[in-house]
N, C-alpha and C positions, 0 to 999 in steps of 0.2 A: 411382554409388551409389544403392541403393533403402533406405528407412527405414521404418519401421513407424510408424504413427500411431496411437492406439489413442484412442477412446472408450467408455466403460464404459455398460454399462445403464443407463439411470436412468427414462424415460418409458412411459408404458401407450401413448401413439400416436406413429405416424412423424411425422418432420419431413423435410421435403421443401426441399430445399434451403437449409437450415440454415446459419447465419450461425456460421462458428469460426474458431479462431486458435489459433497456436501458436509457442512461440520453440523454433527446434532449434541446439544448440550443435554449431560444425565443429572437427575436429582441423583444426590447422596445416599451411597448406600443399594441402589436399582441393580448395577450393572459392575463385575468385576471383569470380566473380559468379552473377548469378542469372539470366542469360536461358535457362537451358537447365531451371530447379527446377519440377516440376510436383506438384501431389498429385491422387491417380489414385483412383476407386474402383471398382472389377471393370473397369478397366483404360483405363477413361474419364478424360480428362482435366476435372477440375474446376474452375471458374471461383477465381481464384487473382488475389490482390493480394501484393507481396512488397517487403521491405525488408532493407536489412543494418541492423542497429542497432552492431555493432562489428567491426571487423577487428584480425586480428593484425595484428604487427609487420613479417611480411612483406609486408601488402597482403591477403591471403588472409581468407574471411570465419571469423569467431569465432563469433557468430550472425545466424542469417537467424530473422525474423521473416513468419511468414506466414498470411492470410486467406484462407478460401476455403469455399465452399458444398457441403454435405455431406447427403446423404439419409442419415439415422440411421432407423434401423429400431426399430418397437413394441418394448419388453423387451427388447431386448437388445445387447447391444455389438456394435461392428465395427470393423474394421480397414484404414485406407485405407496407401496408399503414396504418402512423398516420394519422388521419382524428381529427382538432380542433375543427370541428362544425356539429357531427354525432347528430342526432335528437333520434334515438334509438339505447341505449346500454344495454336493458334490459336481452340481449341473456348471458351476463356473471353471472347473477345471478344463471345457476343452476348448478353451479360449487363452488359456497360459501362455505368456509368450517366452520364448525358448532366451534365457540368459546365463551364458557361460563367461567367466571370470577366468582369465589365465593367467600366466607371469608375465605376459607382455602387454596386456590389453583384454577388451570386452569383445564379447561377439554378440546382437540380437538378432534373432529373428519372429517380426510380428505375425507372419504368415502370409503378408502383403508387402513386407519390404523386409532386407536383413542386410546388416552392417555390421561392419567392427573400427573398433577404437584403438588406440597402440597406444602406449606409453611412451614419454619420451620424443612425442613426435614433430614435427615442423605442419603437419595438417590435421584438420581436427576428425575425417573419416581418413581411414587405412582403406575402404574402398564402400560401396552399396550395391546391393546387387536388388534388383526389382524383376517382376515377370518380361519385362520387354528387354532387360541391358543389365549391362554390370557397369560400374562408373567406378575406375581406379583412382587411387591417390592421385596420382598426376593430374587429376581432374578437378580439384578443388584447393582454391588459392585461398588464406586469409581466414578471416579479415585481417587482409594489410593496412596497419597503421603508418601513416605519414604525418610528421610532423611541420613542423617549422623550419619554413627555405626548403623546404620539398623532401627535409631527411627520413629515406626509408628506414621502416624497425624489421627484422627477422624475428619471427614466431616460432614461441617453443613451446609445446604444453608438456606437462610433467605426468603423473600418476590418475588415471582414469576412477573412480570409483562409483560404487551405485547406490544411489539416494534412495530409489524404492524400487521392485519389482515382484510382479505378480500376475493376476488374470486380468486386468485391466491397462497396466501400462509397467512401463521402465525408464526410469530418470538417471542418467549418467552425469557425473561432471570431475571437473577435473581445473586446477588450477595450473595458469602459464605465466611469462613473461615476454614482450615485448623489447629486444634486444636493438639499440640502434645500431647502425653499419655505419657511422662515421668515427672521426677520431677518438671522441672516449662513446664507452659504452654504457648509456644511458638506460635503463632497465624501468619497462612501464608494464605493471602486472596487469592480468587479465582472467576470468572466470569464466570457462566456459559449459553451459549444460546443455544435455538433450534430451528429448522426451518423445517417444513413439507410444503408440497405443495397438493394442490389437486388434488386427484382419486392418488395419488401414494404411493405406499408402503413403503417409508425411509424416516427417520427421522437425518436428518444432526446435530452433536451433536459438539459444539464449548467449549472449555477449558481453559481459560485463568488464568495463573497460577499469581499473584502478590508476591511478595518477599516482604511483609509489615513488614519487621524485619530490626534491622541496622547490621548486620552481610551478610557475604555469606551465600547464600543458598545452598549446594551440595545437588544433587536430584538424589538418589540410586534408584529409581525405582516411578513410577508412572502408573496405570494401572487400566482400566476400565474391567470387568468382567460383560458376559453376560450368564446365564445358560438357556439352554431349557427348564426346569422342574423345579417345585418345589418340590424337593422329601417330603419333611416332610408333602405337600398338598397332594401329590398323595398319601402317604402312610396311609393319614386319610382318604381320599375320596376312599381307596380300590382301586385305580387306577392301572394297570397292568403297570409296569415300561418297555421303549421301550428298548430292548436287543441289546448291544453294536454292532450287526452283523448286526441291521437296522441302521446305523448311517453313514452316509457320512460324512466324513472330507475332507477341502482343504485349502491349502495355496497358494497363488499364489503370484509372482513378474513380473514386465518386465520392460523394454527399447525400447523393438521392439515387438516381440512375447513374448504372456505370457507364464510363464513357472509354470505350476500345479504340485502340490505335492498333491496327492489324496489318499484317503482309506477307503475302503466300510466297515470299522469294526469299525471305533470309533478311529481311532490310532491319538496319540496327533502330529498334526502337525505342522511347523513355518517357519517363513521366517524373517531374520533379515536384516537391511540397516545398519552397521557401518561405520566408516571411512575406514576401509580396503575393505571394498567389493566396495565402491566407488571409491578408488585410483585405484582398478583392474579391472574396470569396463567400456567398451568402451561405449558411449553414445555422439550421435553427435546432440542429441535437444537444442534447445534454454531451460535452466531448468525452466525459468520462466512460459514456456508456458507448457511444460512438460519434465518429465523424464520417469516415466513410473506407472505402477498401482501397487497396494501392501494392498492386501486384505486376510483374511480367510473367511471360512464358515465353517456352523455342520448342517444338516439337519437329522433328523429322519422321521418315518412315518408320523408326524403331520405339518411339514414346516419346518423351518429353517430361520437362519439370516447371514448375509453376512455383514462382517464390513470391510471397505476399511476407510484407512490413507488418508488422503488429503496430495501430497504431502511428503511421506513419507522418502525418499531418500533424498529431499532436505534436510530434516528437521532433518536429523540423528540423536542421535540413537532411530529406530523405529525397532518394531517387532510386527507381529500380532501369533496368536495362534489358531488353532481349533482342540476341541477332544469329548469326547464322551459328557460331560457335557454342549458346548457350544463354545464363540468366546471368547477373549482376546484381548483387545488392549491397545500394551505396545507405549504409548505414551514418557515413557522414561524406557526400559528394562534394569532389573535389570544384573551388572555385564558385560555391555558395553558401551566402552568410557567414557567421564564423563560431567554431565551436573553440572555447578555451577554458579547460578544467582545473580549478585551484589545489593546489598540495593537498591531496588526503581525500579527494573526491573522486566518488565512483559515479559508473552508469551503464546500466542493463540495459540492451534492447534485444527485443524477438524478433525471429521471422520462420515463415512455415515454408519447409520446402516438399513439394506435393509431386510424387514421382506420379505419371500416368502413360497410357498406353497411348498410340498414334493416332486413335479413334475418338478420343476423349474432347468433349464440344469445351467451348469457350464461356457457355454458359453453366454446365457444371463446376469448372475453374472456377468461376464468379461467386456462386453460390458457396462454394467450401471458404474461399476468402471472406467472403460477406460473413458466414461462421463463424471463421478466426476471429473477426474484429469483435463481434457481437454473442459472444454461445450463448447456449440457453444456461438458465442459472436455476438450480432445484433448490428447493427450500421448506422449511416446516413454518407451520402457522405462529403465531407469537405467545398464543397460549402454551404452548411447549418450549419455548424460550420462558416464560414465566414462570408454569411450574416447575423449570430443572434447579431454580433459584442461584443460578449462577452468576447474575448478572444484579446489579442496583436497580432496587424496586422503582419502575419509572411506567411499570403497566398501570393501566389504569380502567374499572369497569364502565366507569360514566364519561361519557365525551361530551365534550363542548365545542362544535364545529372552528369557531373562532381560534381556539386553541391550539386545534389540530390545524389549520392553516398557517398559524405564525410559526408555528415548529416545522414546518413544510420549506414554507415560504423561507425561513431562514437557513435554513439546510442548504434551498438551492441559492442563495442570493449573493453568492461572493464570484467573484473577478475570474474568469479563466485567462492562464493562462499557458502559450504554446512556447514551445521550444522545448529541445532537448534536456538540457539542463534546466528546465523551469515548470513541466507540466507535470502536475499533482501538486504543485502550490500556486500560492498567488500573493501579491506584492499586499501591503497595508499602507494604503494612501497618506493616512493619518500620520505615519511613522513618516513617510516619505516626505509630508510636506514638513513636516516639523524639523526636516534637515538633517535625518539621523544616518540618511544614506548618502552625504555630502554631494547631493545634487542626483545620486541615481538611487533607483527605487529600494526600498527596502522591504524585501522579502518575510513571509509572517512565518515559514519554516516550521508549520503546524504548530502553531504557542496555542497553549489549552488542549491540546489532543483533539484537534479538528477529527481525526479518524475515530478515536474511541466515541465522540459523539454523533459520526454519522455511523456507526456498526449500531449504538445503541437506538437509534432512530429504526434500522434497518429490523433489528429483530423486534422493536416495537411494534411497528404496521407492515413487515414484509416488503416493501418497496424495494425491487432489486436497484436503482439506482443510488440508493444510499450504501448498498454495498460497494459497489462499483465507486463511489467518492472513496469509499475504505483502500479498495484496493488500491487507486489512482494515485491516494496521498503517501501510503505505505510505501509503495515503490519507488517514490520520488526520497519520501525521507530516509529510506534506508541505504539511498544510493548519496545523495547530493546533501543531507543536511547532516550528516553523521559523518565523523573524520575516520577516516579507516588507515591513515598512515602519518605519522608524526612522531619526531622524536621526541617529542613533550610527552610525558605518559598523561597530564593532566587533559591533554587533549584527544588521547586514542579512545575510540570507542563509543564517546560524549557526541550530544546532540549541538548544535551550534544556536546560539540564540540568534533571535530578527534581527537582521541586518541586510547590507547591500551584499549583491555576489553570493549568496547564500551563507557566505563565512567569510568574508574578508576583513570587514570590521572597519571600514574607510575613517570612521570619525573618531571611533573609541580605538584602545587597542584591542589585537586580537585575544590577549589573555582574558578579557574580559567579557567574554563572548562565550566564553563553557562556565556555566553557574549551575547550581541544581536549580532553581527558581522557572529554567527553560527548559526543562526533560523530563521526557513523559516515556510510557511502558507501554499504559493500557490498550492503545489502539494497535500496536504492534503485536499485542497478544492477541486479541482480537482478531485479527489480519492471519496469524497461523493456525487458527482454531476454524474460520472460514475457509482458506485454501489448502492448508496442510505445509506451506511452504515454511519451511524451517531456519529460513533466512530473517522470518520474523521473531521468531524466538531468541535467534541468535543474534541479531541485533536488540532488542531488548534487555538480554543478559549482560550485551558489553555496556552499552546506557547505564544497567546498574552498574557494573563494576567501577565506570568514571566515576559518578555520584559518588560512592565510596570513597576512591581515592580522592575528591573533590573535599568530602567532611574532614578530611584529616588535615585540610590547609590551616593556616590560622584566618584566614577570615572566619571559619566557621568554632574557632575555638572558646571564642566568652559569648554566654548566654546572653539576648539581648543585642546583639552589636548587628545584626542584619533583621530585615523585614522578616514578619513572620511566613511570607511566600515562598521564603528560599528555602528552610528546613522544611516546611510543608509539604511541599511539591517533592521530596525528597523524602520523606514520609510513605507519602502516597505510591510512589512509583516502589520502593523499599516492600511494601506491604504488600503490593499487589503481586509481584517477584516472588515473594514467600509464600501466597495464596497458589501461584502457580505450579512452583516447585517443591514446595515442602521442605526445600532446604533452610536450614536454622543461621547460615550465613548470612542472611539478608537480617536477622535481628538484631544483629549486636548495636548497628547504628540507628536502627528503627529504636530499640528501646532507649537508648542515649538521647535521640531527639524527643521522645517522648516525657521522657525526665528531665529535659532543657526544658521543655514549655513548662514544667510545673513550675521550678522557679522561676522562669519569666513570668510566668503568671502573677508569683507575688513581687516582685523583684521594685517595679515603679508603679506602684498602687493603682495599677491599670492593667486588665490582660493585654500581651503582647505588644506594646508599643515598642515604636522603632524610630529609632535614630532618623531625624530628617535634616534638618538645617543643623549647623554644629552645636546649640546649643536647647537642641528641642528635642524633645521623642514624642511623636502622637500617634494616634488612632487612623488604621488607614483600613477602612471598613472591610473593604477585597480581599485584603492579602490576610487579614484577620479571618475571614468566610474562610481561606484557600487553609487556613491551619486546623480551623474547625472542620472541613470538609474531609481533611485527611488522617486527623485524630479518629473521627467516626468509622474509617475503615478500620482502622489498626483496631478499634475500640470489639466492633463486629466480630473481629479473630481472636480477641482477649479481652473480652469482657469485666470491666471493675466500678466498682462505685465511684472510688476516685475519679476516677478519670471520665464518668457520668459528670459527677458533678464540675469536673473543672470548662467544661465544654458546657454547660448549660449556665455556668458564671459566666463564662466569656461571651457568651450570648446576651446575659444580661445587661453586663455592665456595655454592651454598644447600644442596646435597646436604652438604655440610662444616659448615657453620655454620647450616642451617633446621632439618634434620630431626631426628627424635628416635627413635634407633633402638631404642629400648623399647617403641612404642608403634606406631611405624611409619607417623607421622603428620609433617608436617609444622607447623610454629609457623602459630598466626595472623598477628602479626608481631613482630619483637625486640624486645621490651621486657619486663620482671619482670611489669609489669602487664597485659602483650597477649600473652603467651603462651601461650593455652592451645590446647589440640588445633583445628588447624584443618583445614578438609574441602573446602577452596577447588581446585576442578577444574581452575581454570588452570595448576597445576602440570603436572599432568599432558600437560599441551602442551609444553611446554617439555622435558619428559621425552623426550618421542616426537622432538622436535626433536634432541635430542643423540644420539637413535639413531640416527636418519636419518642425523646427521652422520657416526657413527661407526660406525654396524654394530655396534654395543657393547648386546646387548639389556641388559646389567647394567643401564645406565640405570632399565628399566622396574620394576626390581624394587621402586625407591623409592616407585611409586606404587600398590602391588599392595594395600594398606591402605585407600587414601582411594578406588580404585575398588569395591572391594566395598563400604565403606560407601554409595559413588552408587548401587551397586546393588540396595540395600534399603532405601534411606532412603525415607521416605514422599514423596510427590509435591504438589503444590499442590492446592489444591481447585477447582475450576470451577463448582461446586455449591453450593446452601447455599440459606440465608434471603436473599431479595434484598430490598432496603435502599434506602431514599432517602438521597442526600447532596449537599445542595445541588441541582445540575444533573444527578447523576447516580442512575442507580439501577446499583448495584453488586450481583452474584451470587458467592460465593466469596472465597478468600482468597491467594490463590498471585499472584505478582508476572510474570508473564513478563521480568523480569530474569533469573531463576533460568534458565530456558531458552537464553537470548540467552547468558548466560554457558558455560553446562556444555556444550554440544552439541559443538561442535568439540574441546574436549581429551578428552571422552569418548569420542565416535565412532573421533578419532583415535586415543586409547590402547586401547580396543577393538580398533581394526583391527592395531593393533600388537604384541598381547598375544594375539589368535588366529593371528596369522600366524608371530611366533616361536617358537610351542607355550608361550610361558611359563605362559598362562594355565591353571590346575589344579582351576578350582572355588571 
């Protein structure tokens, strides 16, 4: 099989052996191992590194993740070929990175830079060797954490492990702890990850701090330093120190053209991204894709080091500094804005260390820094995703321009929130104005699985920014919206419901913010397949474990005592995890939920009525639709006539009792005080499911008005005045919840009415 891999036109300069990656879905039964998989450019085999991220239930490959090094032309797109049956792939061996794991650490040689890490150390690097110089352990510091009242922590790294190793890159990871140096030895954990590429003189450093305390963690500074020389060693060896007049320093940032501040005599220079600078800086980019670059460089006669913080402005406060001694990466700069982490919260920040010779130009450093901020992204065409059968079927052969515009506008039309603990999420202004945050912003916390909707739109139309939306949202979700530390097992690993401070729960008890109805996994799994980052899978599995613990609590013991979306969403997540892992442990609770829906459907004389006031049980159409959609996902894995009839009967019940013939719309909720006109698109998914199960296009007619109103409804705003709210800068008003909720129903209904010929405009 030969699959085209596309890389769009992007940069004006060619990139030789540029690191690229891609996740490719495969149809069941077509590929069982990756031994003969290769990526070709002009019929030559490229250096490649490959792994299977998921398998079908017959053991065949479901998703393969490929890293490769490609020559990307200047100002042109390019097409590569993934061949799954290449006989000779040895050409890749010449690029293999040397990775040696010893008893006390790991040594890496990329061919351009060599470095070593040491177990049980207080430094990330034991040494780094480049063609120009050697950096010893003493030349690296941190990231050094300082907390409340300037309290300083001592960093201790545990044992290093190899995450990936091959022809293209090596990734190392270690867990460690920051130990306070005061009277009480408080421990704040962290995880550090290093990524190095073949023949490339740069190393990416990822540092994820985790608040493993039971109280808020104010971070007053978090700084990593690289010194150009080891002064003590130079003195001992009689080496002549470089004069300040021989040192070039530079600090630079951009959102369009890069602004350089340069000194030729070692002057200390810095740039800072804070709330005020963002508010008063004009920027027209989609921030998830690109905002600008942000770096500092210090170079003497023996070479230099350039440090670029990834998405610094988006994750303010950030600063970089260059002086005669080296560079400082300020993941949290002292005295600039506030960063306060709640208990159990984590946050990953990344930066690139680019080692170079003394002749390297600032233009070349700027070019690499910009590429780091907005890398080339390879992709396969939508028809490849469609043919794989790995996704819910939202692909259509007939297109309606207004519908295509609507789907894109809904995806783009959410507010952008900046800030280290906020980027990748957006506030929900409806919840906020309702007072649910006690006067603070209520954060969406990826409600309705916004990242999954983005992933599906990406595979549907191939537009890269929707993949970048998924990556930015999941990066936040895995860190901020999931509980990483708690003495309460009902919190650990779970996803917080929308609330103020992402997890504070100012108005309601925090216990009420960990519920089955607001935990999702599909967007995390998409992210894992697209990026190869194991944390996506690990986070999804942790959420699944949390959901199963919650299902054992008294809240879910009695059938019909919670609304249909509670166990509906649980069923969707558990089914997705079973499909992903083929592990039957997820089915015990899933099967119980399905049985409960059977009993519930008969209990009140109507399908899945939920308690509302003390003396009413009512139909809530969008919640019942969540249940239908989740049961359908289970049905696709375990079809049965009984389950089919149950879903069709539930939709019939909605139409009979919930549909308003005169208006062509469904109610909002089934109470006189709540039966206003409803436009919730989730009901469209139920109608499409009934159509799919019966072949009766008549079901689709009940959604005509809801669909038309969605076609012409204004989307949310992603632009507008930027306003500072606490530790966030927010632009626009739209909630990502809207797109998370509506994409699958709208795309599925759009496909159904176009292919059935029902839509008449």
